[in-house]
N, C-alpha and C positions, 0 to 999 in steps of 0.2 A: 435595305431589306435584309441582308443579314444581321446587320446590328439589331433592329428589332427582334428577328427570331433569337437570336443569342440572349437579349434582354429577358424577353419572354420565359423562356428556359431557365434562366437563373432565379426570376421571380418563383417559379414552380418549385423549384428543388430546394432554395434557400430555406422557407419554411418548414419543409419536411426533414432537414437533415438534425441529425441527433447526435449528443456525444456518445463514445462508444465505452460508456462503463458498464462493466461486467458485473452486476450485483443481483443479477436473476438466477438463484438456485433453485434447486429441486429441494423438498423438505431434508432429504438424505445429504445433499451437498450441504446446506447449510447448518445441521446437525455436525457433520463431519470438521465443517470449518469453523464452528464456535468451539469444540472441543480442542482443536488445534490453536488455536486464540488462546483459551483458557490456559493452555499449558505454555505457551509462546506470545506473553503481551505486548514485546515490545518488536514494534514494526517501523517500516519507513512509509510514509506518506508520500508518494512518489511517484510524479506522472512521466516516466522515461523519455516519452515520447514528446513531451513539451519544451518550448525553448521557456526560459524565464527570463525576465526582463527586471531591471533594476529597481529596487524599491517592491516587487512581486513577493509575495509569501513563497518560497521554493521549497525544496524537498526537506522532510524534517523527520526526527527522529522520534516517536510518541510512544507511549505506556498509555496502553488501553486499560481503562479505571473500572469501565461498565459496558457489557456488552450483550444482545439480546436479538432473536432471531424476530421477525416481521413480515408482513405480507408486502412484497415486492411493489411500489407505489406505480410501476407501467405496466408488468405483466400479470396476468391475473391467474392465481394458481402458481405463483412462484414467491419465493421468499428473499429476504435479505437479510444482512446482518448491521444495528444500526449500534453507534459507540461512543461512548463518553471518555476523553483520554487527556493526560497530562503532556504536555508538547516539551520534550525533554532539549532538543538542541534544532536549531534551523542547519541547515548543511548547504554549504555553497556547492556550484556545478561548473565543472571546466572541459569544454567541447560538449556538453550537456550530458556527461557523467557526473556520480557525486565526488566531492573533494573532501574527504572526512578531516582532510590538514585546515579547513576551513570554518570549521562548526563555529557557531555562537549561541551564548545561553538564550535562551528564550525567555527566562524569567518564569515564573509560576503559572505559564499562562493554560489554558484549558479550551478543548476544543470539541465537537460533536460532530458527527459525519456518519456516513455510511461506507462500509469496506466493500471495496471495489477490486475485483481480484485480479485487475492490471494495472491498477494504479496503488494498489497497497503490497510492499514486498515482506518477506517475513524470515527466519530462518530456513533454509534449506537442509534438512538432516543428511542427505544424499550427497550434495556436494559443499558444504561446511560454510556456504556463503547466503548472504541474502540474494534469495529471486522472488518474481513476481507470485502472487498466491496462486495464481493459476498452474503455475509449474509444480506446485506443493499439493494441493488439494485437487482431487479428479473434478474437472468441471468440462461438462459434456456439450453445453450449451453453444460452444463456440471451436469447432472440432477444426475451424482452417487453420492458416496462417499465425501459430501462436507465438513468434519470436519476439524477445523485446529488443526494444530499442538500443537499450543498453546494456552495457555485461554486467553480471553478477557482481557483487562488491561483500565487502566485510562489515562486520559491525566495528563499530569504534571501541577501543577497549573502557574499562570502569576507570583506568589512570587518564585516559584522553576526554572523557568527560569531566573528569574532577578537576581538570587543568583548566576547564571555561566555568568553572563554579559550578558545575551539577553532580551533586553526589545522591545517589540511588541506591539503596542497600540491596532491594528487590533486583534493580537490572544486576549489579555486582554477583549476586547469587546464580541467577539466571544465567547470566554470561559464564561464568566457572562450571556450572552446569553442561553447557554446550561439549564440554570435554567429556562429560558421563550423559551419554544418550537415555539411559534406562531413566534416569531421573523425569525426563522432561518429554521426551520424544512418546509417540503413540503411532499408533495405524492408521494412515488417513487415504 
């Protein structure tokens, strides 16, 4: 009888479970995020709470080439940011943390998708390392536990990218500008 009750409960819960992607933004949040990404187009597509299996697409450093505000697919009256991007590098993980020493050249691959504030990491001007966008943009939709599963991490140097055959002059310029926040920082 207990088994039957448990099975019934699971049948009711499983169809109603949803991924916790944070992309439901107010118009003001979407505009702030768009402004940030226009100045900081190099982000990590990285689910820090996920375990990546062998042969699975893992974390990657991407260069946003097109970004736009659109209506949120699942929450009426809210907005999301859709993007097109060039993948600069695939990055391995060790103990579920980024391992910049195991980067691989992705080739000239391009992708498109949605910016998720918990699965997209950008340069945090306060801490000087990459952190989830929900730590960078004021995002009120999820005021609860907002701790990341992994620690913040650095961006690879242009020389490290060049060592795997990736040369991107825009990245090099952006990377150097991090030392002079007046060039790319704005209030968010």
